[in-house]
C-alpha positions in Angstrom: 157.0 82.6 -77.2 155.7 79.5 -75.5 154.2 78.2 -78.8 157.7 78.7 -80.5 159.4 76.7 -77.8 157.0 74.0 -77.7 157.2 73.4 -81.4 160.8 74.1 -82.4 163.0 73.1 -79.4 162.3 69.3 -79.8 163.0 69.5 -83.5 166.5 71.2 -82.9 167.4 68.8 -80.1 166.3 65.4 -81.6 169.3 63.5 -82.4 169.8 62.0 -85.9 169.4 58.3 -85.8 172.5 56.8 -87.1 175.1 54.2 -86.0 177.7 51.8 -87.0 175.4 48.8 -87.5 173.4 46.8 -85.0 175.6 44.7 -82.6 174.3 41.4 -81.6 175.3 40.9 -77.9 173.0 41.4 -74.9 174.0 41.5 -71.4 171.4 41.0 -68.7 171.4 40.2 -64.9 170.2 41.0 -61.4 171.7 42.9 -58.6 170.7 41.8 -55.0 172.0 42.1 -51.3 173.1 39.4 -48.9 169.5 38.8 -48.0 168.6 38.1 -51.5 166.6 41.4 -51.8 166.6 43.3 -55.0 168.7 46.5 -55.2 166.8 49.0 -57.5 168.7 51.9 -58.8 172.1 50.3 -58.9 174.5 51.7 -61.5 175.9 49.3 -64.0 178.8 50.4 -66.3 180.9 48.7 -68.9 184.2 50.3 -68.2 185.8 49.9 -71.8 182.8 51.3 -73.6 181.5 53.8 -71.1 178.0 52.3 -71.6 175.7 51.8 -68.6 172.3 51.4 -67.3 170.4 51.2 -63.9 168.4 48.4 -62.3 164.7 48.4 -62.0 162.5 47.6 -59.1 163.3 43.9 -59.3 167.1 44.6 -59.4 167.2 43.7 -63.1 169.1 45.3 -65.8 169.9 44.9 -69.6 172.3 46.4 -72.0 171.8 45.6 -75.7 173.7 46.4 -79.0 177.1 45.2 -77.5 179.9 44.3 -79.7 181.8 41.0 -79.3 184.5 40.9 -76.7 185.6 40.8 -73.0 184.3 43.6 -70.7 184.8 44.7 -67.1 181.3 45.4 -65.5 181.3 47.7 -62.5 178.3 47.8 -60.1 178.1 50.8 -57.7 175.5 51.4 -55.0 175.4 53.9 -52.1 176.0 52.3 -48.8 177.4 49.1 -50.4 180.8 48.1 -51.7 181.2 48.3 -55.4 181.8 45.1 -57.3 183.7 44.4 -60.6 183.2 41.3 -62.8 184.5 40.3 -66.2 182.2 39.1 -68.8 182.5 37.8 -72.4 179.9 39.0 -74.9 179.3 36.8 -77.9 177.3 37.9 -81.0 173.6 36.7 -81.2 173.7 35.6 -77.6 172.3 36.9 -74.3 174.7 36.7 -71.4 173.6 36.7 -67.8 175.7 38.2 -65.1 174.3 38.6 -61.6 175.8 40.6 -58.6 175.4 40.1 -54.9 176.6 43.2 -53.0 177.7 43.6 -49.3 177.0 46.5 -47.0 180.0 48.9 -46.7 181.8 49.1 -43.5 182.5 52.8 -43.0 185.5 53.7 -41.2 186.9 56.6 -39.0 184.5 59.5 -38.6 182.0 58.0 -41.0 181.3 54.8 -38.8 177.5 54.2 -38.8 175.2 51.4 -37.8 173.9 49.9 -41.0 170.5 48.5 -39.8 167.6 47.4 -41.7 166.1 50.9 -41.6 169.1 52.4 -43.3 168.9 49.8 -46.0 165.6 51.1 -47.0 167.0 54.6 -47.2 169.8 53.3 -49.4 167.3 52.0 -52.0 165.5 55.3 -52.0 168.6 57.4 -52.4 170.1 55.2 -55.1 166.9 55.3 -57.2 166.6 59.0 -56.8 170.3 59.4 -57.8 170.2 57.3 -60.9 166.7 58.4 -62.2 166.7 60.3 -65.5 164.2 62.9 -64.2 163.6 64.9 -61.0 162.0 62.6 -58.4 161.6 61.8 -54.8 161.7 58.2 -53.7 160.4 56.5 -50.5 161.0 52.9 -50.1 158.8 50.4 -48.2 161.4 50.4 -45.3 161.3 54.3 -45.2 157.5 54.2 -45.1 157.9 52.0 -42.1 160.3 54.4 -40.5 157.4 56.9 -40.0 154.2 56.0 -38.2 152.1 56.2 -41.2 149.0 54.0 -41.5 148.3 55.0 -45.2 150.2 56.2 -48.2 148.9 59.7 -47.8 150.6 60.1 -44.5 153.8 58.8 -45.9 153.7 61.3 -48.8 153.4 64.3 -46.7 157.0 64.0 -45.5 158.4 64.4 -49.0 159.7 67.9 -50.0 156.9 70.1 -51.6 154.0 67.8 -50.7 151.2 68.7 -48.3 148.0 66.6 -47.8 144.4 67.6 -47.1 143.0 65.6 -44.2 139.7 63.9 -43.8 138.7 62.5 -40.3 142.4 62.8 -39.2 143.9 61.0 -42.1 145.7 62.3 -45.1 143.4 62.0 -48.1 144.1 64.5 -51.0 147.7 65.3 -52.3 148.8 68.9 -53.0 152.2 68.9 -54.8 154.1 72.3 -55.0 150.9 74.2 -54.5 149.0 72.4 -57.1 145.5 71.3 -55.9 144.6 67.5 -55.9 143.0 67.6 -59.4 146.2 69.0 -60.9 148.2 65.9 -59.8 148.0 62.3 -60.9 148.4 58.9 -58.9 149.3 55.8 -60.7 149.7 52.2 -59.5 152.7 50.6 -61.2 152.4 53.3 -63.8 148.8 53.0 -64.6 146.1 55.5 -63.4 144.0 54.7 -60.4 140.3 55.4 -60.9 138.6 57.6 -58.3 135.9 56.3 -56.0 134.6 59.8 -55.4 131.6 61.0 -57.6 132.4 64.5 -58.5 136.2 64.7 -59.1 139.3 63.0 -60.2 140.9 62.8 -56.9 142.4 59.5 -55.7 141.7 58.8 -52.0 145.2 58.2 -50.5 143.7 57.0 -47.2 142.2 54.0 -49.0 145.6 52.4 -49.5 147.6 51.0 -46.5 151.3 51.9 -46.6 152.4 48.3 -46.0 150.9 47.3 -49.3 153.4 49.4 -51.2 157.1 48.7 -51.9 158.1 52.1 -53.3 156.5 55.6 -53.7 157.9 57.5 -56.7 157.1 61.3 -56.9 157.9 62.5 -60.4 158.1 66.3 -60.2 159.2 66.6 -63.9 157.4 64.0 -66.0 159.2 62.3 -69.0 157.5 62.2 -72.4 156.7 58.4 -71.9 154.6 59.3 -68.9 151.0 60.4 -68.8 150.9 64.2 -69.1 148.2 64.9 -66.8 150.5 66.0 -64.0 150.9 69.8 -63.7 152.0 69.4 -60.0 153.5 66.0 -60.4 152.8 62.4 -60.6 152.8 59.9 -57.8 153.6 56.3 -58.7 152.8 53.6 -56.1 154.9 50.5 -56.8 153.6 47.2 -55.4 155.9 44.5 -54.1 157.9 42.4 -56.5 158.4 38.7 -56.2 161.6 38.0 -54.0 164.5 36.0 -55.1 163.9 33.3 -52.4 161.3 32.4 -49.8 160.2 35.5 -47.7 157.5 35.5 -45.0 156.8 38.9 -43.3 154.1 40.0 -41.1 152.7 42.6 -38.5 150.3 42.2 -35.7 149.4 45.3 -33.7 146.9 47.0 -31.5 146.5 50.4 -30.0 144.1 53.0 -28.8 142.5 56.2 -30.0 142.4 58.9 -27.2 139.2 60.5 -28.6 137.1 57.3 -28.8 139.1 55.3 -26.3 138.5 52.3 -28.6 141.1 49.8 -29.6 142.8 49.8 -33.0 143.5 46.4 -34.7 146.2 45.9 -37.4 147.4 42.9 -39.3 149.6 42.4 -42.4 151.2 39.3 -44.1 153.6 39.0 -47.1 154.4 35.7 -48.7 156.8 35.4 -51.7 159.0 32.8 -53.4 160.3 31.6 -56.8 159.4 28.3 -58.3 160.1 26.2 -61.4 163.9 26.7 -61.3 163.3 30.4 -60.4 161.4 31.1 -63.5 158.1 31.7 -61.7 157.9 34.4 -59.0 154.9 34.7 -56.8 154.2 37.3 -54.0 151.0 37.9 -52.0 150.4 40.7 -49.5 147.4 41.1 -47.3 146.5 43.8 -44.8 143.7 44.6 -42.4 143.0 47.6 -40.2 140.0 48.2 -37.8 139.8 51.6 -36.2 137.1 53.1 -33.9 137.6 56.9 -33.8 135.7 60.2 -34.5 136.0 63.9 -34.2 134.8 67.0 -32.3 133.9 69.7 -34.8 132.7 73.3 -35.0 131.8 75.1 -38.2 130.6 78.6 -38.9 129.8 81.0 -41.7 130.7 84.6 -41.1 128.4 87.5 -42.1 129.2 91.2 -42.6 125.8 92.4 -41.2 124.6 96.0 -40.9 125.6 95.8 -37.2 129.0 94.3 -37.6 130.7 91.0 -38.4 128.9 88.1 -36.8 127.9 84.5 -37.5 125.2 83.8 -40.1 125.3 80.1 -39.2 127.0 77.8 -36.7 127.3 74.1 -36.2 128.5 71.9 -33.3 129.1 68.4 -34.6 130.0 65.1 -33.0 131.3 62.3 -35.3 131.6 58.6 -34.3 133.3 56.5 -36.9 134.4 53.0 -37.4 136.9 52.4 -40.4 137.8 49.0 -41.6 140.4 48.6 -44.3 141.1 45.3 -46.2 143.7 45.1 -48.9 145.3 42.3 -51.0 147.9 42.2 -53.8 149.1 39.3 -55.9 151.9 39.5 -58.4 153.3 36.8 -60.7 156.1 36.9 -63.2 157.3 34.1 -65.5 160.6 34.0 -67.4 159.9 32.2 -70.7 163.6 32.8 -71.7 166.2 35.3 -70.7 164.8 37.7 -73.3 161.1 37.2 -72.7 159.0 37.7 -69.4 155.4 37.7 -68.7 153.7 39.2 -65.6 150.3 39.4 -64.0 149.5 41.5 -61.0 146.3 42.7 -59.2 145.4 44.8 -56.1 142.2 45.1 -54.2 141.4 47.7 -51.6 138.1 47.8 -49.7 137.3 50.4 -47.0 134.1 50.6 -45.0 133.3 53.6 -42.9 130.3 53.5 -40.6 129.6 57.0 -39.5 127.1 58.7 -37.2 126.9 62.4 -37.0 125.1 64.5 -34.6 124.8 68.1 -35.8 123.3 71.1 -33.9 122.8 74.0 -36.3 121.9 77.6 -35.4 121.0 79.5 -38.7 119.2 82.7 -40.0 121.3 84.8 -37.6 121.8 87.2 -40.5 118.2 88.1 -40.5 118.1 88.9 -36.8 121.1 91.3 -36.9 120.1 92.9 -40.2 116.6 93.6 -38.5 118.3 94.7 -35.2 116.7 91.8 -33.4 119.4 91.3 -30.7 120.8 92.7 -27.4 124.5 93.0 -26.4 125.3 91.7 -23.0 129.1 92.3 -23.3 131.5 93.0 -26.1 131.0 90.3 -28.8 128.3 88.5 -26.7 124.6 88.8 -27.8 121.1 87.5 -27.0 119.1 87.0 -30.3 116.9 84.6 -32.0 117.5 82.0 -34.7 116.5 78.7 -36.3 117.8 75.8 -34.4 118.1 72.2 -35.7 119.3 68.9 -34.3 120.1 66.3 -37.0 121.0 62.7 -36.6 122.8 60.9 -39.4 122.5 57.2 -39.5 121.3 54.2 -41.5 119.2 51.1 -41.7 119.4 48.8 -38.7 120.9 45.8 -40.4 123.9 43.6 -40.1 125.7 45.4 -42.9 124.6 49.0 -42.4 124.6 49.0 -38.6 122.3 52.0 -38.1 125.0 54.2 -39.5 126.0 56.0 -42.7 127.9 53.3 -44.4 130.5 54.5 -47.1 131.6 51.3 -49.0 134.7 52.2 -51.1 136.4 49.7 -53.3 139.2 50.0 -55.8 140.8 47.1 -57.7 142.8 46.6 -60.7 144.5 43.8 -62.7 147.4 44.3 -65.1 148.9 41.7 -67.6 151.8 42.3 -69.7 155.2 41.3 -71.0 158.9 42.5 -71.4 160.5 41.3 -74.6 163.9 41.8 -76.2 164.2 41.2 -79.9 167.9 41.5 -80.6 168.4 45.2 -80.1 164.6 46.2 -79.9 163.0 46.1 -76.5 159.4 45.9 -76.3 157.1 46.3 -73.2 153.3 46.0 -73.2 150.5 46.0 -70.7 146.8 45.8 -70.5 145.0 47.0 -67.3 141.5 46.9 -66.1 140.6 48.9 -63.0 137.4 49.8 -61.3 136.5 51.9 -58.3 133.2 52.3 -56.6 131.5 54.1 -53.7 128.2 52.9 -52.4 126.2 54.4 -49.6 123.2 52.2 -49.1 120.1 53.2 -47.1 121.5 56.3 -45.5 119.1 58.0 -43.2 118.7 61.4 -41.6 116.2 62.9 -39.3 116.1 66.5 -38.2 114.1 68.5 -35.6 114.0 72.1 -36.2 112.3 75.2 -34.7 112.3 78.9 -35.7 112.4 81.8 -33.3 114.5 80.1 -30.7 116.4 82.2 -28.1 120.0 82.0 -28.8 123.3 83.2 -27.2 125.9 84.2 -29.7 129.5 84.7 -28.5 132.0 86.0 -31.1 134.2 87.9 -28.6 137.0 85.3 -29.5 136.4 84.6 -33.2 138.8 81.7 -33.0 136.3 80.0 -30.8 132.9 81.4 -31.8 129.7 80.0 -30.4 126.0 80.0 -31.1 123.8 77.9 -28.9 120.4 77.7 -27.3 120.2 80.2 -24.5 118.3 77.6 -22.4 119.5 74.0 -22.9 116.3 72.6 -21.7 114.7 74.0 -24.9 116.5 71.3 -26.8 113.9 68.7 -26.0 111.1 70.9 -27.3 112.5 71.3 -30.8 109.9 70.0 -33.3 110.0 67.3 -36.0 111.1 68.6 -39.3 112.1 65.8 -41.6 112.9 62.1 -42.2 114.6 60.8 -45.3 116.5 57.8 -46.7 118.8 57.9 -49.7 121.1 55.6 -51.8 124.2 56.7 -53.5 126.4 54.8 -56.1 129.3 55.9 -58.0 131.6 53.8 -60.2 134.6 54.6 -62.3 135.9 52.0 -64.8 139.1 52.2 -66.7 140.6 50.1 -69.5 144.3 51.1 -70.1 146.7 49.8 -72.8 150.2 50.8 -73.5 152.9 49.7 -75.9 156.5 50.9 -75.4 159.7 50.3 -77.5 163.4 51.0 -77.0 165.8 50.9 -79.8 169.5 51.9 -79.7 170.4 54.1 -82.5 174.1 54.4 -81.6 176.4 53.3 -78.7 175.4 56.6 -77.1 171.7 56.9 -77.5 168.3 55.0 -77.3 165.2 56.0 -79.1 162.0 55.4 -77.0 158.5 55.5 -78.6 155.2 54.1 -77.9 151.3 54.2 -78.0 148.9 54.8 -75.1 145.1 54.2 -74.8 143.0 55.1 -71.7 139.2 54.5 -71.9 137.0 55.6 -68.9 133.3 55.3 -68.0 132.2 57.1 -64.8 128.6 57.1 -63.5 126.8 58.3 -60.4 123.3 57.1 -59.7 121.7 58.4 -56.5 118.1 58.6 -55.1 116.3 60.4 -52.3 113.1 59.7 -50.5 111.4 61.8 -47.9 109.0 60.2 -45.4 106.2 61.8 -43.5 104.7 60.0 -40.5 101.1 59.2 -41.2 100.3 60.2 -37.6 102.7 62.7 -36.4 101.2 62.9 -32.9 101.6 59.2 -32.2 105.0 59.1 -33.8 106.3 61.9 -31.7 106.4 65.7 -32.5 109.5 66.7 -30.5 112.9 65.3 -29.6 111.7 64.8 -26.0 108.8 62.4 -27.2 111.2 60.1 -29.0 114.0 57.8 -28.0 117.0 60.1 -27.5 120.4 60.4 -26.2 122.6 63.3 -24.9 125.9 63.5 -26.7 127.4 66.5 -24.9 130.9 65.8 -23.6 132.5 68.0 -20.9 135.8 66.9 -22.5 134.8 68.1 -26.0 138.2 68.8 -27.6 137.1 72.1 -29.0 136.1 73.3 -25.5 133.6 72.4 -22.8 131.3 75.2 -23.9 130.4 73.4 -27.0 127.6 71.2 -25.7 126.2 69.5 -28.8 123.0 68.4 -27.0 120.2 65.7 -27.2 119.4 63.9 -30.4 117.3 61.1 -31.8 119.0 57.7 -31.1 120.4 56.3 -34.3 119.3 52.7 -33.3 115.7 54.1 -33.2 116.2 55.9 -36.7 117.7 52.7 -38.2 114.8 50.6 -36.9 111.9 52.6 -38.4 109.9 50.7 -41.0 110.0 53.4 -43.7 108.5 51.0 -46.2 105.4 50.5 -44.2 102.8 52.5 -45.9 100.4 52.4 -42.9 103.2 54.4 -40.9 104.9 56.6 -43.4 104.1 58.4 -46.6 106.8 58.2 -49.1 107.8 61.0 -51.5 110.4 60.7 -54.3 112.3 64.0 -54.4 114.3 64.2 -57.7 115.3 67.8 -57.0 117.5 66.3 -54.2 119.5 63.9 -56.4 118.8 64.2 -60.2 121.1 67.2 -60.6 123.9 65.0 -59.1 123.5 62.0 -61.3 125.6 61.9 -64.5 127.4 59.7 -67.0 130.8 60.5 -68.5 132.9 58.6 -71.1 136.4 59.7 -71.7 138.8 58.4 -74.2 142.5 59.4 -74.2 144.8 58.2 -77.0 148.4 59.1 -77.0 151.8 58.7 -78.6 155.2 59.6 -77.8 158.8 59.7 -79.2 161.9 60.2 -76.9 165.6 60.2 -77.4 167.8 59.4 -74.5 171.4 60.4 -75.4 174.7 60.3 -73.5 176.2 63.5 -74.9 179.5 63.3 -72.9 180.7 61.0 -70.2 179.1 63.4 -67.6 176.2 64.9 -69.6 173.1 63.1 -70.7 169.9 64.6 -72.4 166.4 63.4 -73.0 164.3 65.1 -75.6 160.8 64.1 -76.7 157.3 64.9 -77.7 154.0 63.6 -76.5 150.8 63.9 -78.1 147.4 63.1 -76.3 143.9 63.4 -77.9 141.0 63.7 -75.5 137.3 63.0 -76.3 134.7 63.1 -73.6 130.9 62.8 -73.7 128.7 63.4 -70.7 125.2 63.4 -69.7 123.7 65.2 -66.8 120.2 66.3 -65.6 118.5 69.6 -65.0 115.6 69.9 -62.5 112.8 72.3 -63.6 111.8 73.9 -60.4 108.5 75.3 -61.7 107.2 72.2 -63.5 109.0 69.7 -61.1 110.4 67.7 -64.1 113.9 66.4 -64.8 115.4 66.7 -68.3 118.7 65.5 -69.6 121.5 67.6 -70.8 124.3 66.2 -72.9 127.6 67.6 -74.1 131.0 66.7 -75.5 134.5 68.0 -75.8 137.5 67.0 -78.1 140.9 68.4 -78.2 144.6 67.5 -78.9 147.6 68.5 -77.0 151.2 68.4 -78.1 153.6 68.4 -75.1 157.3 68.5 -75.7 159.9 67.9 -73.0 163.6 68.2 -72.4 165.8 66.9 -69.5 169.4 67.4 -68.9 171.4 65.4 -66.3 175.0 66.5 -65.5 177.3 64.6 -63.1 180.3 66.7 -62.1 181.5 63.8 -59.8 180.2 60.4 -59.0 178.1 61.7 -56.1 177.0 65.0 -57.5 174.1 65.4 -59.9 172.8 68.5 -61.6 169.4 68.4 -63.3 167.3 70.7 -65.6 163.8 70.0 -67.1 161.5 71.7 -69.4 158.1 70.0 -69.6 154.6 70.7 -70.7 151.7 69.2 -68.8 147.8 69.3 -68.7 145.0 69.0 -66.2 141.5 68.0 -67.4 138.4 69.4 -65.6 136.6 67.1 -63.1 133.8 65.2 -65.1 131.1 66.5 -62.9 132.2 70.1 -63.3 131.5 69.8 -67.0 128.0 68.6 -66.7 125.4 71.4 -67.1 123.6 70.7 -63.9 121.9 73.0 -61.4 121.6 71.9 -57.8 119.5 74.1 -55.7 118.7 73.9 -52.0 115.6 76.0 -51.3 116.0 75.4 -47.6 119.7 76.5 -47.4 119.4 79.0 -50.2 122.4 77.5 -51.9 122.9 77.1 -55.8 125.5 75.1 -57.5 126.0 74.9 -61.3 128.3 72.9 -63.6 130.2 74.6 -66.5 130.3 72.8 -69.8 132.6 75.4 -71.2 135.5 74.6 -69.0 138.9 74.2 -70.7 141.6 71.9 -69.7 144.5 73.7 -67.8 147.9 73.6 -69.5 151.3 74.4 -67.9 154.9 75.0 -69.0 157.2 74.0 -66.3 160.9 74.6 -65.7 162.8 72.7 -62.9 166.3 72.7 -61.6 167.8 70.4 -59.0 171.3 70.1 -57.5 172.0 67.0 -55.4 175.0 65.8 -53.4 175.0 62.3 -52.2 177.1 60.8 -49.4 178.4 57.3 -49.4 177.3 56.9 -45.9 173.7 57.3 -46.9 173.3 61.1 -46.9 171.8 63.8 -49.3 172.0 67.5 -49.6 169.8 68.9 -52.4 168.6 72.3 -53.6 166.1 73.0 -56.3 164.0 75.7 -57.9 160.8 75.5 -60.1 158.6 77.7 -62.1 155.1 76.9 -63.6 153.3 78.9 -66.1 149.7 77.8 -66.2 146.9 78.8 -68.5 143.1 78.2 -68.0 143.4 76.9 -64.5 140.1 75.8 -63.0 139.0 77.2 -59.7 135.7 77.2 -57.6 134.2 80.4 -56.7 131.4 81.1 -54.2 129.3 84.4 -54.4 127.0 85.4 -51.5 123.8 87.4 -52.3 123.5 86.1 -55.9 120.4 86.5 -57.9 119.3 83.8 -60.3 116.5 84.1 -62.9 115.2 80.7 -62.0 116.0 80.1 -58.4 115.5 83.5 -56.7 117.6 86.0 -54.8 120.1 86.3 -52.0 121.6 83.0 -52.9 125.1 81.4 -52.0 126.2 80.6 -55.5 129.1 78.2 -56.4 130.5 77.2 -59.7 133.8 76.1 -61.4 135.5 78.6 -63.7 138.6 79.0 -65.8 141.0 81.5 -64.6 143.4 83.4 -66.8 147.0 82.6 -66.0 148.8 81.5 -62.9 152.5 81.5 -62.1 153.7 79.3 -59.4 157.4 79.3 -58.4 159.4 78.2 -55.5 162.6 76.7 -53.8 163.2 73.2 -52.3 166.0 71.9 -50.1 166.6 68.6 -48.4 169.2 67.3 -46.0 169.8 63.9 -44.5 172.8 62.5 -42.9 174.0 59.9 -40.3 176.2 61.3 -37.6 177.9 60.4 -34.3 177.5 56.8 -35.4 173.9 56.2 -34.2 172.2 59.5 -35.0 170.4 60.5 -38.2 168.7 63.7 -39.2 166.3 64.3 -42.0 165.2 67.8 -43.0 163.5 69.3 -46.0 161.9 72.8 -46.7 159.9 74.1 -49.5 159.0 77.8 -50.3 156.2 78.4 -52.8 154.8 81.5 -54.2 152.0 82.1 -56.7 150.0 84.7 -58.7 147.0 84.6 -60.8 145.0 86.7 -63.3 141.4 86.4 -64.6 139.6 85.6 -61.5 136.0 86.6 -62.1 134.9 89.8 -60.1 138.5 90.0 -58.4 140.4 92.0 -61.1 143.1 94.2 -59.6 143.6 91.9 -56.5 146.8 90.1 -55.8 145.3 86.6 -55.5 147.4 83.4 -55.1 146.4 80.1 -56.6 144.3 78.0 -54.4 146.3 75.3 -52.7 149.7 77.1 -52.6 151.2 77.0 -49.1 154.1 79.4 -48.7 156.2 77.1 -46.2 156.5 73.4 -46.0 158.9 71.8 -43.4 159.8 68.3 -42.4 162.2 67.3 -39.7 163.0 63.9 -38.2 165.6 63.0 -35.6 166.6 59.3 -35.2 168.8 57.2 -33.1 169.7 53.7 -34.3 171.7 50.7 -33.0 171.7 47.2 -34.3 168.6 46.5 -32.2 167.0 49.8 -31.2 165.5 52.4 -33.3 164.0 55.7 -31.9 162.5 58.5 -34.2 160.7 61.7 -33.7 159.1 63.4 -36.7 157.5 66.8 -37.3 155.6 68.0 -40.3 154.6 71.7 -40.8 152.5 73.3 -43.6 151.7 77.1 -43.4 148.2 78.3 -44.2 146.9 78.7 -47.8 144.0 79.8 -49.8 141.5 76.9 -50.4 138.6 78.3 -52.2 137.7 81.8 -53.5 134.6 83.8 -52.5 133.0 86.6 -54.3 135.1 89.1 -52.2 138.0 88.7 -49.8 135.7 88.5 -46.8 134.3 85.3 -48.1 137.6 83.6 -49.1 138.2 80.2 -47.3 141.7 79.3 -46.2 143.3 76.1 -45.0 145.0 77.0 -41.7 148.6 76.1 -40.8 149.1 72.7 -39.3 152.0 71.0 -37.3 152.0 67.2 -36.7 154.3 65.6 -34.3 154.7 61.7 -34.5 157.0 59.3 -32.8 158.0 55.6 -33.2 160.4 53.1 -31.8 161.3 49.5 -32.4 163.5 47.1 -30.8 164.8 43.8 -32.5 164.3 40.9 -30.2 166.2 38.8 -32.8 167.4 39.7 -36.3 164.0 38.6 -37.7 161.6 39.5 -34.9 160.9 43.1 -33.8 158.5 44.9 -31.3 157.5 48.4 -32.1 155.4 51.4 -30.7 154.0 54.4 -32.5 152.4 57.6 -31.6 150.5 59.9 -34.0 149.3 63.5 -33.8 150.8 63.9 -30.3 149.9 67.7 -30.6 146.2 67.1 -31.2 146.5 69.2 -34.3 142.9 70.1 -35.6 141.8 70.5 -39.2 141.1 74.2 -39.4 139.7 76.5 -42.0 139.3 80.3 -41.5 137.3 82.8 -43.4 138.9 86.0 -44.7 141.3 86.4 -41.8 143.1 83.9 -39.6 141.3 84.7 -36.4 138.0 84.0 -37.8 137.3 80.1 -37.6 135.2 78.6 -40.3 135.8 75.1 -39.2 138.0 73.3 -36.5 137.9 69.5 -36.2 139.8 67.7 -33.6 140.9 64.0 -33.5 143.3 63.7 -30.6 146.3 61.4 -30.5 146.5 57.6 -31.3 149.0 54.9 -30.3 149.9 51.5 -31.7 152.0 48.7 -30.3 152.8 45.5 -32.0 155.2 42.8 -33.4 156.9 42.6 -36.8 158.7 39.6 -38.2 160.7 39.0 -41.4 161.7 35.4 -42.2 163.8 34.8 -45.3 166.2 32.3 -46.7 
């Protein structure tokens, strides 16, 4: 049935290309507000003909194929007064007609304060209303309305979106229950390469929110968009050159309550037009310096012969300094009214200096299986285990700073043009992008001893504990290992696109185009182990070397979690590991060779799409997209017996045809009904395809790649009903259904036996599932009321089911990443000078990773974030502000099998910022 729909429906619905001859007139222009700022999403209609269009991000519009004559042109925009102008169209000429709109003064019960924040909401609502497909829009002003340091934190407030956090910041995006690898992120319509080594995920915490003008979330992609977006596509639109001089900036500082260290933030935007307004230039720069950390506990639960206990338990202390630097530059030049060239670039650079101090108790499963324990009270035991104290650091240098340095950089440069040849519109662009992650001279030292007396407390499984029975034994733990490693990953893209628009009648436009995406991704790591030549003189225990106690009575997980004493990272960083007289160096390819790989991917595509105004109220888009994928990859396999490394190569090649159909029906000027039928794809992670085998003999863990993985495909159905309000409000309700084939999931099996690597292993690998069904409901409401108050609410309900999970047939398993409930609420109070806002974000728990059985499944627990911000306008152009994030100290929490059984709990505490913003314009 699906195959029949995919192949036959577009043929039946494509419109015959016919017309009454090509007209010669073209109408172009720009729509701006009284501050000379662009108004994207404005509706432009020629009343006599019923023809229309909408403005783009620069506020520009164009209508071609117009007959000679006089026309009344009407511009409408939510929150602004409509405007009507008369224009004369001459054959063979381009006529320019610009509009400047004024904010509407609402009367009677609808009186509201139309401040700068509401202007941002107006831009977002107008774009969402006039877009052809189902989208959610957040403008730069709306991003500023919430206390969000990065784009990921801003995204989590959109209906149907939740974020996976890393070190207290939103990093990976989940759209409508679709895991990060099932979604795409683009910058001005072009894919962003990933700086991470083993996946396609885009690090959303890399991009500051103040570098972006608009966030577009496409939940039903059009045929002219890249199809690798089963969950959806997030497009980040950078700032466009203003219509006059504009200088904006932010200077702020704050404090993190965990580290009690200051936060420093600065941003600057400069833009203007030159050469009789033909040349537009805008520069944006951003800087953020944040000292923070986290208090973390982690456990692996084990169903022993004597009950459910911990197999392994960690107490971890993280200390992190994160510095972000970002810059964008965009130029556009109007050669003539019909021809424009543009050049834009963006650079993001994030440094993370991290020290981690990890106390680990392991091999508890052996003790309980052998009955080597005594129970002192219910859930509290005295037993023996292996105890390890590990310090993570780096070389003591000006750059590495005795910490693990993670240097991530992403930059891209795009050049292109927009051209109008009579009735034919042509847009083209060429983009070069590169992402990299480097970890230079990362060092670890561990001290570990077996047979240590340990106290195990699982009486409250939400707060389990395994720790030395006698804290003084910490200093006697013996030297185990010393290592240094270097990691480097880069991802390089070359993208080309060519798009055409050609009217085939007064009611329809034919869109068609070509697409090329070429990618090279490589990971090149190494690992060296060092043995002291004279261990006795070096120091055999923690107590014999420079050390420091990192236990904190105010540890956020609880004062019972005393992490203990560790080797000082400055001592670790200062060791002369290259001195052969002090240390013996051993290259350990088994530690890094399986992780190194090279992947080359080429995607070529083409599309055709008809956009037809069926009636005055009904429009339809029907199209077909073809994408051909070819990927070659080279990995490494380590022969454990012979201690040799051999390369393994592979390739895949396949073609997908993906039709799409979109209907938009406007029962009234402010009511929109939408329906979409789309087909999308999600390609496997590059590293998952590599036939590698990574084995840790010490931890008894085995990971393998799967060269037989298939790309996941999905057929999607979406419906959305929207009611917009002139005083800047929205009530919407939607439903969606996704039928997914060959979804990729990661499964972990305990007690696995491998012919090469032994028995009783923890074995993880990616697999294709059978089918998955994901369906749900979305609703959103936002209104201004009682003149000064505003409310913003959205809720998403999602359900899923799967088939074909290896070893789990007959179980009712949901698709990993699918949260049943997502809810956002925000209450604001706004006058002409004062803005107050309180925001809450809730996501219910969901399955994150499958185990070999239900006991081993890992779940991402529910989370609730409470944030607040306030600002006060000293003058119309200068404002002071204050922000508070994570006021409830919401931890990142995973649980194993059942919600009460903590697998990880990581706490970050709240953070506050205070600062000054200015916006100077002509």
